[in-house]
C-alpha positions as CSV (number, residue, x, y, z in Angstrom):
1,X,-0.3,0.0,0.0
2,X,1.1,3.5,-0.5
3,X,2.1,6.2,1.5
4,X,2.1,9.9,0.4
5,X,5.7,9.5,-0.1
6,X,6.0,6.0,-1.0
7,X,7.1,6.9,-4.4
8,X,9.6,9.8,-3.5
9,X,12.4,6.5,-3.5
10,X,15.3,7.6,-6.0
11,X,15.7,5.6,-8.8
12,X,19.1,3.6,-7.2
13,X,17.4,3.1,-4.4
14,X,14.0,1.5,-5.4
15,X,16.2,-0.5,-7.8
16,X,19.0,-1.7,-5.4
17,X,16.7,-5.1,-4.6
18,X,17.4,-6.2,-7.9
19,X,20.6,-5.9,-7.9
20,X,23.3,-7.2,-5.4
21,X,22.8,-5.6,-1.8
22,X,25.8,-4.7,0.8
23,X,25.5,-2.9,4.2
24,X,27.3,-2.3,7.1
25,X,27.5,-2.8,11.2
26,X,25.9,-0.7,13.7
27,X,25.8,-1.0,17.8
28,X,23.1,-0.8,20.0
29,X,22.4,2.4,22.8
30,X,25.4,3.6,25.2
31,X,26.1,6.8,26.4
32,X,28.9,9.1,24.9
33,X,30.0,12.5,26.6
34,X,31.0,14.2,23.4
35,X,30.2,12.6,19.9
36,X,32.6,14.4,18.4
37,X,35.5,13.0,20.4
38,X,34.9,9.1,18.9
39,X,36.9,8.1,15.9
40,X,35.4,5.7,13.3
41,X,37.0,2.5,13.0
42,X,36.7,1.0,9.5
43,X,36.9,-2.5,8.5
44,X,35.8,-5.4,5.8
45,X,31.7,-4.6,5.1
46,X,30.0,-7.7,6.8
47,X,27.1,-9.2,4.5
48,X,23.6,-7.4,4.5
49,X,21.3,-8.2,7.2
50,X,17.5,-8.7,6.2
51,X,16.8,-5.3,7.3
52,X,19.0,-3.6,4.8
53,X,17.9,-6.4,2.0
54,X,19.7,-9.3,2.2
55,X,22.5,-10.3,-0.8
56,X,26.2,-10.7,-0.1
57,X,29.5,-8.6,1.3
58,X,30.2,-6.2,-1.4
59,X,32.5,-7.0,-3.9
60,X,36.1,-4.5,-4.2
61,X,36.1,-2.3,-6.8
62,X,37.5,-3.1,-10.7
63,X,41.1,-1.9,-9.2
64,X,40.9,-4.1,-6.2
65,X,39.8,-1.3,-3.4
66,X,37.5,-3.0,-0.9
67,X,34.6,-1.4,0.6
68,X,34.9,-0.7,4.3
69,X,32.6,0.2,6.6
70,X,32.3,1.8,10.3
71,X,29.6,2.8,12.9
72,X,29.4,6.3,13.8
73,X,27.8,7.1,17.8
74,X,25.2,9.8,17.4
75,X,22.6,10.8,20.2
76,X,19.5,9.3,20.0
77,X,17.7,12.7,20.8
78,X,19.8,15.9,19.2
79,X,18.3,17.9,22.4
80,X,20.2,15.7,24.7
81,X,23.4,15.4,23.1
82,X,24.8,13.7,26.5
83,X,22.0,11.2,26.4
84,X,21.6,7.9,25.0
85,X,23.5,7.0,21.3
86,X,22.8,5.0,18.5
87,X,24.9,4.1,15.9
88,X,24.7,4.8,12.3
89,X,26.3,2.5,9.7
90,X,28.6,4.3,7.2
91,X,30.6,2.6,4.1
92,X,33.0,4.4,2.0
93,X,35.6,3.3,-0.9
94,X,38.9,5.6,-0.4
95,X,39.8,8.0,-3.1
96,X,41.6,6.2,-6.3
97,X,44.2,9.6,-7.1
98,X,47.3,10.7,-5.8
99,X,46.8,11.7,-1.7
100,X,47.9,15.7,-3.2
101,X,44.7,16.3,-5.3
102,X,42.1,14.7,-2.9
103,X,39.7,17.0,-1.7
104,X,37.5,14.8,1.0
105,X,34.8,13.0,1.7
106,X,31.5,12.6,-0.6
107,X,28.6,11.9,1.2
108,X,25.9,10.6,-0.7
109,X,21.8,10.2,0.3
110,X,20.0,8.0,-2.5
111,X,16.5,9.0,-1.2
112,X,13.5,7.4,0.1
113,X,13.2,8.4,2.7
114,X,14.2,4.9,4.2
115,X,16.9,3.8,1.3
116,X,19.9,2.2,2.9
117,X,23.3,4.2,1.6
118,X,25.2,1.5,2.6
119,X,23.9,-1.4,0.5
120,X,23.1,1.3,-2.6
121,X,26.8,2.8,-3.1
122,X,28.3,-0.1,-3.5
123,X,26.1,-1.9,-5.4
124,X,26.4,1.5,-7.8
125,X,29.8,2.5,-6.8
126,X,31.5,2.2,-10.2
127,X,28.9,4.9,-11.4
128,X,30.6,7.4,-9.9
129,X,34.6,6.4,-10.0
130,X,35.2,9.7,-11.7
131,X,34.1,11.3,-8.7
132,X,36.6,9.0,-6.8
133,X,39.6,10.0,-8.2
134,X,39.7,13.1,-5.7
135,X,37.2,11.7,-3.1
136,X,36.2,9.0,-0.6
137,X,33.1,8.1,-1.5
138,X,30.8,7.8,1.8
139,X,27.4,6.7,2.0
140,X,25.1,5.7,5.4
141,X,21.7,4.3,6.7
142,X,20.1,7.2,8.0
143,X,18.6,6.9,11.6
144,X,15.7,4.4,11.7
145,X,17.1,2.9,8.6
146,X,18.6,-0.8,8.0
147,X,21.2,-1.3,10.7
148,X,21.3,2.5,11.7
149,X,18.6,1.8,14.9
150,X,16.3,0.5,11.9
151,X,12.7,1.4,12.3
152,X,10.6,-2.5,12.8
153,X,6.8,-2.3,12.1
154,X,5.3,-5.5,11.0
155,X,6.3,-9.0,10.1
156,X,7.2,-10.4,6.6
157,X,4.2,-12.5,6.9
158,X,2.2,-9.4,7.9
159,X,3.5,-7.6,5.2
160,X,2.7,-9.8,2.7
161,X,-0.5,-8.9,3.7
162,X,-0.3,-5.4,3.7
163,X,0.8,-5.4,0.1
164,X,-1.9,-7.5,-1.3
165,X,-4.5,-5.0,0.6
166,X,-7.0,-3.1,-1.6
167,X,-5.6,0.4,-1.3
168,X,-7.6,2.0,-3.7
169,X,-11.2,0.9,-2.3
170,X,-14.3,1.2,-3.7
171,X,-16.9,0.4,-1.5
172,X,-17.4,1.6,2.2
173,X,-16.4,-1.9,3.3
174,X,-13.0,-1.6,1.7
175,X,-12.6,1.4,3.0
176,X,-13.1,0.6,6.6
177,X,-10.7,-2.7,5.8
178,X,-7.8,-0.1,4.4
179,X,-8.1,2.0,7.2
180,X,-7.9,-0.9,9.9
181,X,-5.0,-2.4,8.6
182,X,-3.4,1.1,8.1
183,X,-3.9,1.4,12.0
184,X,-2.8,-1.8,12.8
185,X,0.5,-1.2,11.0
186,X,0.6,2.1,12.7
187,X,0.3,0.3,16.0
188,X,3.0,-2.4,15.2
189,X,5.3,0.3,14.5
190,X,4.8,2.0,18.0
191,X,5.1,-1.5,19.9
192,X,7.9,-2.1,18.0
193,X,9.9,0.9,17.8
194,X,8.5,3.5,20.1
195,X,11.6,5.2,21.3
196,X,13.1,5.7,18.0
197,X,9.7,7.3,16.1
198,X,10.0,10.9,17.4
199,X,14.0,10.8,16.5
200,X,13.8,10.2,12.8
201,X,13.0,13.8,11.4
202,X,14.9,14.9,8.5
203,X,16.4,17.5,10.8
204,X,17.8,14.9,12.8
205,X,19.5,13.1,9.9
206,X,20.8,16.9,9.0
207,X,22.6,16.9,12.1
208,X,23.9,13.2,12.0
209,X,25.7,14.3,8.5
210,X,27.2,17.6,10.3
211,X,28.5,15.2,13.2
212,X,29.7,12.7,10.3
213,X,31.2,16.0,8.3
214,X,33.7,16.4,11.4
215,X,34.9,13.1,12.1
216,X,35.4,12.7,8.6
217,X,37.9,15.5,9.1
218,X,36.5,17.6,6.7
219,X,36.0,21.6,7.4
220,X,32.9,21.6,4.7
221,X,30.6,19.0,3.8
222,X,30.6,17.9,0.2
223,X,27.4,16.0,-0.8
224,X,25.0,14.4,-3.1
225,X,21.4,13.9,-2.6
226,X,19.0,12.3,-5.1
227,X,15.3,12.3,-4.7
228,X,14.7,12.7,-0.8
229,X,18.6,13.2,-0.4
230,X,17.8,16.9,-1.8
231,X,15.4,17.4,0.8
232,X,18.2,16.5,3.4
233,X,20.6,18.6,2.0
234,X,18.5,21.2,1.6
235,X,17.3,21.1,5.6
236,X,21.4,20.9,6.1
237,X,22.2,24.1,3.9
238,X,19.8,25.6,6.6
239,X,21.2,24.4,9.5
240,X,24.7,24.7,8.9
241,X,25.4,27.2,5.5
242,X,28.3,27.8,6.7
243,X,29.4,24.1,6.3
244,X,27.9,23.6,2.8
245,X,31.2,22.5,0.6
246,X,30.6,21.5,-3.1
247,X,26.8,20.3,-3.5
248,X,24.5,18.5,-6.1
249,X,20.7,17.8,-5.6
250,X,19.5,15.6,-8.4
251,X,15.9,14.4,-9.0
252,X,14.7,17.6,-6.6
253,X,12.2,17.3,-4.2
254,X,9.9,20.6,-4.3
255,X,10.6,21.8,-0.3
256,X,7.5,24.1,-0.6
257,X,4.7,21.8,-1.2
258,X,3.1,19.7,1.9
259,X,2.4,16.3,1.8
260,X,-1.2,16.3,-0.3
261,X,0.6,18.5,-2.9
262,X,3.7,16.4,-3.2
263,X,1.3,13.3,-3.9
264,X,-0.8,15.2,-6.4
265,X,2.7,16.1,-8.3
266,X,3.6,12.6,-8.4
267,X,0.3,11.8,-9.6
268,X,1.0,13.9,-12.5
269,X,4.4,13.1,-12.8
270,X,4.0,8.9,-13.1
271,X,1.1,9.7,-15.5
272,X,3.8,11.6,-17.6
273,X,5.9,8.9,-17.6
274,X,3.3,6.8,-18.3
275,X,2.7,8.6,-21.6
276,X,5.8,8.7,-22.8
277,X,6.3,4.9,-22.4
278,X,3.1,4.2,-24.3
279,X,4.5,7.1,-26.9
280,X,7.7,5.7,-26.7
281,X,6.6,1.9,-27.6
282,X,4.0,2.7,-30.3
283,X,6.2,5.0,-32.0
284,X,8.9,2.4,-32.9
285,X,9.3,1.0,-36.1
286,X,8.0,-2.6,-34.9
287,X,4.9,-3.4,-33.5
288,X,4.6,-2.3,-30.0
289,X,3.0,-5.7,-27.9
290,X,1.0,-3.9,-25.4
291,X,-1.4,-1.6,-27.9
292,X,-1.4,0.0,-31.1
293,X,-1.8,3.5,-30.2
294,X,-0.7,5.1,-27.0
295,X,-4.1,5.7,-26.0
296,X,-4.8,1.9,-26.7
297,X,-2.1,1.1,-24.7
298,X,-3.3,3.1,-21.6
299,X,-6.7,2.1,-22.3
300,X,-5.5,-1.9,-22.0
301,X,-3.3,-0.9,-18.6
302,X,-6.9,0.7,-17.3
303,X,-8.8,-2.6,-18.3
304,X,-6.2,-4.9,-16.5
305,X,-6.3,-3.1,-13.5
306,X,-9.8,-3.0,-13.3
307,X,-10.2,-6.9,-14.1
308,X,-7.6,-7.3,-11.5
309,X,-9.7,-5.4,-8.6
310,X,-12.2,-8.2,-8.6
311,X,-10.3,-11.0,-10.2
312,X,-6.0,-11.1,-9.4
313,X,-4.1,-13.1,-11.5
314,X,-1.4,-15.7,-10.5
315,X,1.7,-13.8,-9.3
316,X,4.5,-15.0,-7.4
317,X,3.4,-18.1,-6.1
318,X,1.4,-18.6,-3.7
319,X,0.9,-14.5,-4.2
320,X,-1.6,-13.4,-6.4
321,X,-1.2,-10.3,-8.7
322,X,-3.8,-7.6,-6.9
323,X,-4.8,-4.5,-8.5
324,X,-2.5,-2.5,-5.9
325,X,0.3,-4.9,-6.8
326,X,0.2,-4.5,-10.7
327,X,-0.1,-0.5,-10.2
328,X,2.7,-0.5,-7.5
329,X,5.0,-2.6,-10.4
330,X,4.1,-0.3,-13.2
331,X,5.2,2.5,-10.9
332,X,8.6,0.9,-10.8
333,X,9.3,0.6,-13.7
334,X,8.8,4.0,-14.7
335,X,11.4,5.2,-12.5
336,X,14.2,4.6,-15.3
337,X,13.4,4.3,-19.2
338,X,16.1,1.4,-18.7
339,X,13.3,-0.4,-17.2
340,X,10.7,0.0,-19.8
341,X,11.3,-3.3,-21.7
342,X,10.4,-4.6,-18.1
343,X,7.1,-3.1,-18.3
344,X,6.4,-3.8,-21.5
345,X,7.0,-7.6,-21.1
346,X,5.3,-7.7,-17.6
347,X,2.3,-6.4,-19.2
348,X,2.2,-8.6,-22.0
349,X,2.5,-11.3,-19.9
350,X,-0.2,-10.2,-17.6
351,X,-2.8,-9.7,-20.4
352,X,-2.1,-13.6,-20.7
353,X,-2.5,-14.2,-17.0
354,X,0.6,-14.4,-15.7
355,X,1.3,-11.7,-12.9
356,X,5.2,-12.3,-12.2
357,X,6.9,-9.7,-13.8
358,X,4.6,-7.1,-12.2
359,X,4.8,-8.7,-9.0
360,X,8.6,-8.7,-9.1
361,X,8.7,-5.2,-9.9
362,X,6.3,-4.5,-7.1
363,X,8.4,-6.6,-4.5
364,X,11.3,-4.4,-5.7
365,X,9.9,-1.1,-4.9
366,X,8.6,-2.8,-1.4
367,X,11.9,-4.0,-0.5
368,X,10.8,-7.8,-0.7
369,X,13.8,-10.4,-1.7
370,X,13.1,-13.3,-3.4
371,X,13.2,-15.4,0.0
372,X,10.1,-13.3,1.1
373,X,11.8,-11.3,3.3
374,X,11.4,-7.8,3.6
375,X,14.2,-4.7,4.4
376,X,12.9,-2.2,6.7
377,X,12.5,0.7,4.0
378,X,8.6,0.7,4.2
379,X,8.5,1.2,7.6
380,X,11.4,3.9,7.7
381,X,9.9,5.7,4.9
382,X,6.6,5.8,6.8
383,X,8.0,6.8,9.9
384,X,10.2,9.7,8.5
385,X,7.3,10.9,6.4
386,X,5.3,11.3,9.3
387,X,7.6,12.5,12.1
388,X,8.2,15.5,9.2
389,X,5.0,16.2,7.8
390,X,2.4,17.7,9.8
391,X,-1.0,17.4,7.7
392,X,-3.1,14.3,9.0
393,X,-5.7,13.5,6.8
394,X,-9.3,11.6,6.8
395,X,-10.6,9.3,5.0
396,X,-13.8,12.0,4.2
397,X,-10.8,14.1,3.1
398,X,-9.3,12.0,0.6
399,X,-12.6,11.2,-0.7
400,X,-13.5,14.6,-1.6
401,X,-10.2,15.1,-3.2
402,X,-10.4,11.8,-5.6
403,X,-12.0,13.8,-8.4
404,X,-8.9,16.3,-8.8
405,X,-6.3,13.2,-8.4
406,X,-8.1,11.3,-10.9
407,X,-7.9,14.4,-13.3
408,X,-3.7,14.2,-12.5
409,X,-4.1,10.9,-13.3
410,X,-6.7,8.1,-14.2
411,X,-4.5,5.2,-13.3
412,X,-2.2,6.8,-10.2
413,X,-4.6,9.3,-8.6
414,X,-7.0,7.1,-6.2
415,X,-3.9,5.0,-5.4
416,X,-2.0,8.3,-4.6
417,X,-5.0,10.0,-3.0
418,X,-5.5,7.1,-0.5
419,X,-1.9,6.8,0.7
420,X,-2.4,10.1,2.4
421,X,-4.2,8.5,5.2
422,X,-1.0,6.5,6.3
423,X,0.2,9.2,8.7
424,X,-3.9,9.4,10.3
425,X,-3.2,7.3,13.0
426,X,0.7,7.9,13.6
427,X,1.7,8.0,16.9
428,X,4.1,10.7,16.6
429,X,3.0,14.4,15.7
430,X,4.6,15.8,12.3
431,X,7.2,18.5,12.3
432,X,5.9,21.0,9.9
433,X,3.9,21.4,6.5
434,X,7.2,21.3,4.5
435,X,10.6,21.6,5.1
436,X,13.2,25.0,5.6
437,X,15.9,25.1,3.1
438,X,16.7,28.6,3.2
439,X,20.6,29.2,3.2
440,X,21.7,32.5,3.1
441,X,25.6,32.4,3.2
442,X,26.1,28.9,1.9
443,X,28.4,27.8,-1.1
444,X,27.0,27.4,-4.1
445,X,24.7,24.1,-4.9
446,X,23.9,22.6,-8.0
447,X,20.3,21.5,-8.7
448,X,19.5,19.1,-11.6
449,X,15.9,18.7,-12.6
450,X,14.7,16.2,-15.4
451,X,11.9,17.1,-17.6
452,X,10.2,13.4,-17.4
453,X,10.9,12.5,-13.9
454,X,7.7,10.9,-12.6
455,X,8.7,11.0,-8.6
456,X,10.4,14.1,-8.6
457,X,8.4,16.4,-10.8
458,X,10.7,18.9,-13.0
459,X,9.1,22.2,-11.6
460,X,10.4,21.6,-7.9
461,X,13.9,22.0,-9.1
462,X,13.1,25.8,-9.7
463,X,11.4,26.2,-6.2
464,X,13.6,24.2,-4.8
465,X,16.5,27.1,-6.1
466,X,14.3,29.9,-5.2
467,X,13.5,28.2,-1.5
468,X,17.5,28.1,-1.2
469,X,17.8,31.9,-1.7
470,X,19.2,34.1,-3.9
471,X,22.5,33.4,-5.0
472,X,22.7,30.0,-3.2
473,X,21.6,27.8,-5.9
474,X,22.2,27.5,-10.1
475,X,19.8,25.2,-11.9
476,X,20.7,22.6,-14.5
477,X,18.0,21.1,-16.5
478,X,18.3,17.6,-17.9
479,X,15.6,16.8,-21.0
480,X,15.0,13.1,-20.6
481,X,13.3,10.3,-18.6
482,X,13.1,8.8,-15.5
483,X,14.1,9.5,-11.9
484,X,17.2,11.7,-12.1
485,X,19.7,12.8,-14.1
486,X,23.6,11.8,-13.2
487,X,22.4,8.3,-13.4
488,X,20.9,8.3,-17.0
489,X,24.5,8.5,-18.2
490,X,24.1,11.7,-20.0
491,X,27.4,13.3,-20.9
492,X,26.4,16.8,-21.1
493,X,24.9,16.0,-17.2
494,X,28.0,14.3,-15.7
495,X,30.2,16.8,-17.2
496,X,28.5,19.6,-15.3
497,X,28.4,17.8,-12.0
498,X,31.8,16.4,-12.4
499,X,33.2,19.9,-13.2
500,X,31.4,21.3,-10.1
501,X,32.5,18.8,-7.7
502,X,36.3,18.0,-9.0
503,X,37.2,21.4,-9.8
504,X,34.9,23.8,-8.5
505,X,33.1,25.2,-11.9
506,X,30.3,26.4,-11.5
507,X,27.6,25.7,-14.6
508,X,26.1,28.6,-16.4
509,X,22.5,29.1,-14.5
510,X,19.7,27.6,-17.0
511,X,22.5,25.0,-18.4
512,X,20.2,22.7,-20.6
513,X,21.2,18.9,-21.4
514,X,19.4,16.7,-23.7
């Protein structure tokens, strides 16, 4: 089942379950008089736990560089810096170039919220080989994520049921069941993670990053944030503008929107991505196997989903592909143009009564591995969003908004609208309507927006530039498809980003790459 920001995950984060995953260890609660006095102990990375998605320990990079992991102690409650501490899992690959050319550490957050940076960075580390010539590449599991005091809610078997439920109720009985299941999930989070729920706000993670900067030995934080990572980066810049080094925000969250506006924006964004997929499939010289025209593609998808609402088809045994799972799988495939071939295959099979591919895509979105174990990405995602976002929406309010959401997206509108009830029964109040990212005095921040981004629509990049404040941010536009720009391998985008991070060369404002 979606929540208001469930689809915010970065492309790298949401696809990581399809690839090899890795992780770092994390300690338990203790007391530490001075967090800045600790020293990080870097060791070979262990294999990942269930909470981080499973898999093998990270393989060395092509030149033989090993991934190293460490645990950083941070205050559980930043208002009580000398109280209990939690362990935050870190991962790094040391710079490949000459020591004299090293700039420092480049810290990554790949989004979610709820994505494990400790698994994602090694899985995609070679994509950042150029940046590693002058930086140690560093990422982390933010508090509440993976082994960083990860939030726990329901069991694996309960989550299987949670994700099979009807997330777009058509009757009063279905609505009652959806609300009951949501309340049950939220109660499980409170029961199993009561101590952490008030401590996973983005402001807390930003303070963790400033402690990390100090322990890494850097006077400034050099940062690469993707998707939700741009929100985290913006909050960091607001709290510590004097500590911002070279920073890049890619796949930019609109910091001016509340959770309802963000969900509506995503409905429009995913509809745009679906339109682009349908146009691409039917414009090729060979026949599109899932429709004769772009409208036919979308009509057939709508018919499939309507049929699944009352009659699911076999998925990955023993589970069936429901309307919710199919919608979730389609959304997952729209995160990257590289996934469009899987969407075509999944639709083609589903029309023949086989839901395996769409269910595999849905499982990837939900953090479910082939052995039936779930990472804690859903629990962490909901916990962080509900701690951050002040609005609480009733079912009656959502029903009143359905026409607006359906107008934005006939396919995804209901799905994203009903996700707004995820925080209604949450145990912890939300912090604000939207984050404060004003950052007067910050070093330049390169903000990269993608015109075809489904999860963080392009308009958010300009809103981030304006919100950071005059003279802080420079916007770069990529005319492309998918969530994010740098990982598209577009040479223009990568040249601009690399030029800034490696050489401090800020591209001209308004630069466009295609």
